[in-house]
C-alpha positions as a Markdown table, in Angstrom:
| # | Residue | x | y | z |
|---|---|---|---|---|
| 1 | Unk | 46.3 | 25.5 | 24.3 |
| 2 | Unk | 42.4 | 26.2 | 24.2 |
| 3 | Unk | 39.8 | 24.0 | 24.8 |
| 4 | Unk | 36.4 | 24.4 | 22.7 |
| 5 | Unk | 33.7 | 26.3 | 23.1 |
| 6 | Unk | 30.9 | 24.0 | 24.5 |
| 7 | Unk | 27.9 | 24.0 | 22.0 |
| 8 | Unk | 25.0 | 26.6 | 23.3 |
| 9 | Unk | 21.4 | 24.9 | 23.7 |
| 10 | Unk | 20.4 | 27.5 | 21.3 |
| 11 | Unk | 22.5 | 26.4 | 18.8 |
| 12 | Unk | 21.6 | 21.9 | 19.3 |
| 13 | Unk | 17.6 | 22.9 | 19.0 |
| 14 | Unk | 18.1 | 24.3 | 15.8 |
| 15 | Unk | 20.7 | 21.7 | 14.1 |
| 16 | Unk | 18.1 | 19.1 | 16.5 |
| 17 | Unk | 15.1 | 20.9 | 14.8 |
| 18 | Unk | 16.4 | 21.3 | 11.5 |
| 19 | Unk | 16.4 | 17.3 | 11.6 |
| 20 | Unk | 13.6 | 16.3 | 12.5 |
| 21 | Unk | 12.3 | 18.9 | 10.0 |
| 22 | Unk | 14.7 | 17.6 | 7.3 |
| 23 | Unk | 13.6 | 13.7 | 8.2 |
| 24 | Unk | 9.7 | 14.6 | 8.1 |
| 25 | Unk | 10.5 | 15.5 | 3.5 |
| 26 | Unk | 11.8 | 12.9 | 3.1 |
| 27 | Unk | 8.8 | 10.2 | 4.2 |
| 28 | Unk | 6.7 | 12.6 | 1.5 |
| 29 | Unk | 9.7 | 12.8 | -0.8 |
| 30 | Unk | 9.0 | 11.2 | -4.0 |
| 31 | Unk | 12.8 | 9.9 | -3.9 |
| 32 | Unk | 11.5 | 7.4 | -0.7 |
| 33 | Unk | 10.9 | 4.8 | -3.3 |
| 34 | Unk | 14.1 | 5.0 | -3.2 |
| 35 | Unk | 15.3 | 4.1 | 0.5 |
| 36 | Unk | 11.4 | 2.4 | 1.7 |
| 37 | Unk | 11.3 | -1.3 | 0.7 |
| 38 | Unk | 10.4 | -1.4 | -2.3 |
| 39 | Unk | 12.6 | -4.4 | -3.6 |
| 40 | Unk | 9.5 | -5.4 | -5.7 |
| 41 | Unk | 8.7 | -8.0 | -4.4 |
| 42 | Unk | 5.5 | -8.6 | -3.8 |
| 43 | Unk | 3.4 | -9.1 | 0.2 |
| 44 | Unk | 2.7 | -13.2 | 1.1 |
| 45 | Unk | -1.3 | -14.3 | 0.5 |
| 46 | Unk | -2.6 | -14.4 | 3.7 |
| 47 | Unk | -4.1 | -17.1 | 4.3 |
| 48 | Unk | -5.8 | -16.2 | 7.7 |
| 49 | Unk | -10.0 | -17.1 | 8.1 |
| 50 | Unk | -12.9 | -18.1 | 6.3 |
| 51 | Unk | -13.7 | -17.5 | 2.9 |
| 52 | Unk | -16.1 | -15.0 | 2.7 |
| 53 | Unk | -18.3 | -13.6 | -0.1 |
| 54 | Unk | -17.1 | -10.2 | -1.1 |
| 55 | Unk | -19.8 | -10.4 | -4.1 |
| 56 | Unk | -21.0 | -12.2 | -7.7 |
| 57 | Unk | -17.9 | -12.4 | -10.5 |
| 58 | Unk | -20.3 | -10.4 | -13.2 |
| 59 | Unk | -19.7 | -7.2 | -11.0 |
| 60 | Unk | -16.2 | -7.0 | -11.2 |
| 61 | Unk | -15.4 | -7.2 | -15.7 |
| 62 | Unk | -12.1 | -9.1 | -16.8 |
| 63 | Unk | -9.2 | -6.4 | -16.6 |
| 64 | Unk | -11.2 | -4.6 | -13.8 |
| 65 | Unk | -11.1 | -3.8 | -9.8 |
| 66 | Unk | -14.0 | -3.2 | -7.1 |
| 67 | Unk | -13.7 | -2.3 | -3.5 |
| 68 | Unk | -15.5 | -4.1 | -0.5 |
| 69 | Unk | -15.5 | -4.3 | 2.7 |
| 70 | Unk | -14.6 | -7.3 | 4.5 |
| 71 | Unk | -15.9 | -7.7 | 8.6 |
| 72 | Unk | -15.3 | -3.8 | 8.3 |
| 73 | Unk | -11.7 | -3.8 | 6.2 |
| 74 | Unk | -11.6 | -1.9 | 2.7 |
| 75 | Unk | -10.8 | -4.3 | 0.3 |
| 76 | Unk | -9.9 | -4.0 | -3.3 |
| 77 | Unk | -10.6 | -6.8 | -5.7 |
| 78 | Unk | -9.2 | -7.8 | -9.1 |
| 79 | Unk | -9.9 | -9.5 | -11.9 |
| 80 | Unk | -7.0 | -10.3 | -14.6 |
| 81 | Unk | -8.2 | -12.4 | -16.8 |
| 82 | Unk | -11.3 | -15.3 | -16.4 |
| 83 | Unk | -9.8 | -17.9 | -14.6 |
| 84 | Unk | -8.2 | -15.5 | -12.2 |
| 85 | Unk | -9.5 | -12.8 | -8.7 |
| 86 | Unk | -6.5 | -11.2 | -6.1 |
| 87 | Unk | -7.6 | -9.5 | -3.0 |
| 88 | Unk | -5.9 | -6.7 | -2.1 |
| 89 | Unk | -6.1 | -4.3 | 1.0 |
| 90 | Unk | -7.2 | -1.0 | 0.2 |
| 91 | Unk | -5.6 | 0.8 | 2.8 |
| 92 | Unk | -2.2 | 2.5 | 1.5 |
| 93 | Unk | 1.3 | 0.9 | 3.6 |
| 94 | Unk | 2.6 | 4.5 | 4.0 |
| 95 | Unk | -0.1 | 6.4 | 5.8 |
| 96 | Unk | -3.4 | 4.4 | 5.8 |
| 97 | Unk | -5.1 | 6.4 | 2.6 |
| 98 | Unk | -7.8 | 4.5 | 0.3 |
| 99 | Unk | -6.6 | 3.1 | -2.9 |
| 100 | Unk | -8.1 | 2.4 | -6.1 |
| 101 | Unk | -7.7 | 1.3 | -9.7 |
| 102 | Unk | -7.0 | 2.8 | -12.5 |
| 103 | Unk | -7.1 | 0.7 | -15.5 |
| 104 | Unk | -3.3 | 0.3 | -15.5 |
| 105 | Unk | -2.3 | 0.2 | -11.6 |
| 106 | Unk | -3.9 | 0.4 | -7.9 |
| 107 | Unk | -2.8 | 4.1 | -6.5 |
| 108 | Unk | -3.2 | 6.3 | -3.9 |
| 109 | Unk | -4.6 | 9.8 | -3.8 |
| 110 | Unk | -2.8 | 11.2 | -1.1 |
| 111 | Unk | 0.5 | 11.0 | -1.7 |
| 112 | Unk | 0.8 | 9.1 | -4.7 |
| 113 | Unk | 1.8 | 5.9 | -3.4 |
| 114 | Unk | 1.3 | 3.4 | -7.3 |
| 115 | Unk | 1.1 | -0.9 | -6.6 |
| 116 | Unk | 1.0 | -2.8 | -9.7 |
| 117 | Unk | -2.1 | -4.2 | -10.1 |
| 118 | Unk | -0.9 | -8.2 | -10.8 |
| 119 | Unk | 1.1 | -8.6 | -7.0 |
| 120 | Unk | 0.3 | -5.4 | -5.0 |
| 121 | Unk | 4.2 | -4.7 | -5.6 |
| 122 | Unk | 5.4 | -0.8 | -4.9 |
| 123 | Unk | 6.1 | 0.9 | -8.2 |
| 124 | Unk | 6.4 | 4.5 | -6.4 |
| 125 | Unk | 5.5 | 7.1 | -4.2 |
| 126 | Unk | 6.0 | 6.8 | -0.6 |
| 127 | Unk | 5.4 | 3.5 | 0.7 |
| 128 | Unk | 7.5 | 1.3 | 2.8 |
| 129 | Unk | 6.1 | -1.9 | 1.5 |
| 130 | Unk | 3.0 | -3.7 | -1.1 |
| 131 | Unk | -0.4 | -3.5 | -0.7 |
| 132 | Unk | -1.3 | -7.2 | 1.9 |
| 133 | Unk | -2.8 | -10.3 | -0.2 |
| 134 | Unk | -5.5 | -11.8 | 0.4 |
| 135 | Unk | -7.0 | -15.3 | -0.1 |
| 136 | Unk | -9.4 | -14.9 | -3.1 |
| 137 | Unk | -11.6 | -17.7 | -5.3 |
| 138 | Unk | -13.9 | -17.8 | -7.8 |
| 139 | Unk | -16.6 | -19.7 | -6.2 |
| 140 | Unk | -19.7 | -20.5 | -8.8 |
| 141 | Unk | -21.0 | -17.1 | -9.4 |
| 142 | Unk | -19.4 | -15.6 | -6.0 |
| 143 | Unk | -16.7 | -14.3 | -5.5 |
| 144 | Unk | -15.0 | -15.5 | -1.8 |
| 145 | Unk | -11.6 | -13.4 | -0.1 |
| 146 | Unk | -9.8 | -15.0 | 3.8 |
| 147 | Unk | -8.8 | -12.0 | 5.7 |
């Protein structure tokens, strides 16, 4: 009985390079949301940090959103109704691109990840996790966020 021929270094490098390329392409796949942690669960609201005034309530209309920087961190504020403000990190959980709100969702322009306005959960694209959330409140005429 003959022993099997050993694998050449060239064959091993070719297979390794092909597997690595496939892995990189899978990260940009529109089907990545089926593989990542996109169970629909929103991130827990962070309660760290002291409340900081990020803008006037009148600057964010009901149903609207606004972008702000708080202590050097990009934040997205959303106001779903008269008595509620929500705050999310404005950095996509996929590769850190800055996200923006549309009328119906939060979208990343880099790789088309999308997030729910109501809770920051992943609704599509390669993002592996929901947007981090921050405690937000209405304080008189001001919106405060704890980052």
